[in-house]
BAVEXMI-94120 format. One record per residue (C-alpha): residue number from 1; residue in three letters; z, x negated, y negated. Coordinates in nm, 3 decimals. Layout:
// residues N
<roti resi="NUM" resn="Ala" c3="Z" c1="X" c2="Y"/>
...
This chain:
// residues 75
<roti resi="1" resn="Unk" c3="0.002" c1="-0.059" c2="0.034"/>
<roti resi="2" resn="Unk" c3="-0.095" c1="-0.155" c2="-0.334"/>
<roti resi="3" resn="Unk" c3="0.122" c1="-0.129" c2="-0.675"/>
<roti resi="4" resn="Unk" c3="-0.002" c1="-0.051" c2="-0.979"/>
<roti resi="5" resn="Unk" c3="-0.068" c1="-0.227" c2="-1.178"/>
<roti resi="6" resn="Unk" c3="0.246" c1="-0.328" c2="-1.420"/>
<roti resi="7" resn="Unk" c3="0.249" c1="-0.128" c2="-1.800"/>
<roti resi="8" resn="Unk" c3="0.349" c1="-0.340" c2="-2.126"/>
<roti resi="9" resn="Unk" c3="0.711" c1="-0.216" c2="-2.185"/>
<roti resi="10" resn="Unk" c3="0.723" c1="0.093" c2="-2.466"/>
<roti resi="11" resn="Unk" c3="0.874" c1="-0.069" c2="-2.762"/>
<roti resi="12" resn="Unk" c3="1.238" c1="0.101" c2="-2.854"/>
<roti resi="13" resn="Unk" c3="1.176" c1="0.394" c2="-3.129"/>
<roti resi="14" resn="Unk" c3="1.292" c1="0.249" c2="-3.483"/>
<roti resi="15" resn="Unk" c3="1.617" c1="0.336" c2="-3.689"/>
<roti resi="16" resn="Unk" c3="1.602" c1="0.532" c2="-3.830"/>
<roti resi="17" resn="Unk" c3="1.859" c1="0.543" c2="-4.212"/>
<roti resi="18" resn="Unk" c3="2.089" c1="0.866" c2="-4.121"/>
<roti resi="19" resn="Unk" c3="2.423" c1="0.936" c2="-4.330"/>
<roti resi="20" resn="Unk" c3="2.615" c1="1.061" c2="-4.027"/>
<roti resi="21" resn="Unk" c3="2.927" c1="0.992" c2="-4.057"/>
<roti resi="22" resn="Unk" c3="3.013" c1="1.112" c2="-3.713"/>
<roti resi="23" resn="Unk" c3="3.280" c1="1.422" c2="-3.859"/>
<roti resi="24" resn="Unk" c3="3.016" c1="1.716" c2="-3.777"/>
<roti resi="25" resn="Unk" c3="3.170" c1="2.060" c2="-4.051"/>
<roti resi="26" resn="Unk" c3="3.021" c1="2.295" c2="-4.222"/>
<roti resi="27" resn="Unk" c3="3.168" c1="2.436" c2="-4.540"/>
<roti resi="28" resn="Unk" c3="3.039" c1="2.861" c2="-4.541"/>
<roti resi="29" resn="Unk" c3="3.047" c1="2.788" c2="-4.883"/>
<roti resi="30" resn="Unk" c3="2.879" c1="2.581" c2="-4.972"/>
<roti resi="31" resn="Unk" c3="2.604" c1="2.498" c2="-4.647"/>
<roti resi="32" resn="Unk" c3="2.678" c1="2.124" c2="-4.609"/>
<roti resi="33" resn="Unk" c3="2.844" c1="1.924" c2="-4.305"/>
<roti resi="34" resn="Unk" c3="3.161" c1="1.741" c2="-4.481"/>
<roti resi="35" resn="Unk" c3="3.107" c1="1.414" c2="-4.306"/>
<roti resi="36" resn="Unk" c3="2.733" c1="1.349" c2="-4.483"/>
<roti resi="37" resn="Unk" c3="2.706" c1="1.605" c2="-4.737"/>
<roti resi="38" resn="Unk" c3="2.326" c1="1.771" c2="-4.516"/>
<roti resi="39" resn="Unk" c3="2.238" c1="2.067" c2="-4.455"/>
<roti resi="40" resn="Unk" c3="2.243" c1="2.224" c2="-4.086"/>
<roti resi="41" resn="Unk" c3="1.805" c1="2.240" c2="-4.167"/>
<roti resi="42" resn="Unk" c3="1.799" c1="1.887" c2="-4.343"/>
<roti resi="43" resn="Unk" c3="2.006" c1="1.790" c2="-4.002"/>
<roti resi="44" resn="Unk" c3="1.763" c1="1.956" c2="-3.750"/>
<roti resi="45" resn="Unk" c3="1.460" c1="1.777" c2="-3.932"/>
<roti resi="46" resn="Unk" c3="1.587" c1="1.475" c2="-3.991"/>
<roti resi="47" resn="Unk" c3="1.389" c1="1.337" c2="-3.715"/>
<roti resi="48" resn="Unk" c3="1.122" c1="1.394" c2="-3.816"/>
<roti resi="49" resn="Unk" c3="1.109" c1="1.359" c2="-4.186"/>
<roti resi="50" resn="Unk" c3="0.950" c1="1.105" c2="-4.299"/>
<roti resi="51" resn="Unk" c3="1.120" c1="0.777" c2="-4.469"/>
<roti resi="52" resn="Unk" c3="1.029" c1="0.970" c2="-4.786"/>
<roti resi="53" resn="Unk" c3="1.194" c1="1.231" c2="-4.749"/>
<roti resi="54" resn="Unk" c3="1.516" c1="1.062" c2="-4.622"/>
<roti resi="55" resn="Unk" c3="1.514" c1="0.828" c2="-4.895"/>
<roti resi="56" resn="Unk" c3="1.456" c1="1.228" c2="-5.164"/>
<roti resi="57" resn="Unk" c3="1.790" c1="1.362" c2="-4.996"/>
<roti resi="58" resn="Unk" c3="1.985" c1="1.028" c2="-4.860"/>
<roti resi="59" resn="Unk" c3="1.972" c1="1.067" c2="-5.273"/>
<roti resi="60" resn="Unk" c3="2.058" c1="1.309" c2="-5.357"/>
<roti resi="61" resn="Unk" c3="2.354" c1="1.405" c2="-5.120"/>
<roti resi="62" resn="Unk" c3="2.647" c1="1.205" c2="-5.387"/>
<roti resi="63" resn="Unk" c3="2.582" c1="1.502" c2="-5.621"/>
<roti resi="64" resn="Unk" c3="2.618" c1="1.733" c2="-5.381"/>
<roti resi="65" resn="Unk" c3="2.981" c1="1.656" c2="-5.317"/>
<roti resi="66" resn="Unk" c3="3.083" c1="1.879" c2="-5.633"/>
<roti resi="67" resn="Unk" c3="2.930" c1="2.210" c2="-5.410"/>
<roti resi="68" resn="Unk" c3="3.241" c1="2.093" c2="-5.165"/>
<roti resi="69" resn="Unk" c3="3.535" c1="2.261" c2="-5.297"/>
<roti resi="70" resn="Unk" c3="3.777" c1="1.922" c2="-5.250"/>
<roti resi="71" resn="Unk" c3="4.050" c1="1.965" c2="-5.091"/>
<roti resi="72" resn="Unk" c3="3.764" c1="1.988" c2="-4.748"/>
<roti resi="73" resn="Unk" c3="3.688" c1="1.632" c2="-4.845"/>
<roti resi="74" resn="Unk" c3="4.052" c1="1.508" c2="-4.798"/>
<roti resi="75" resn="Unk" c3="4.020" c1="1.476" c2="-5.231"/>
């Protein structure tokens, strides 16, 4: 029995920048994750977004902090 030819090993996937800090709790009032300040749709589509789309959102995150009750953020 012959074996199939060796294939070229697949390259590992490229790392994607993410603001995730593994605190996955969504604030019902603002709709933002208390850990990363993204919305659920942003989180769900993050890996399919372009680098430019992700960079735009990441630039907006700190400004979103004011939309969440500071007590929920431990401030």
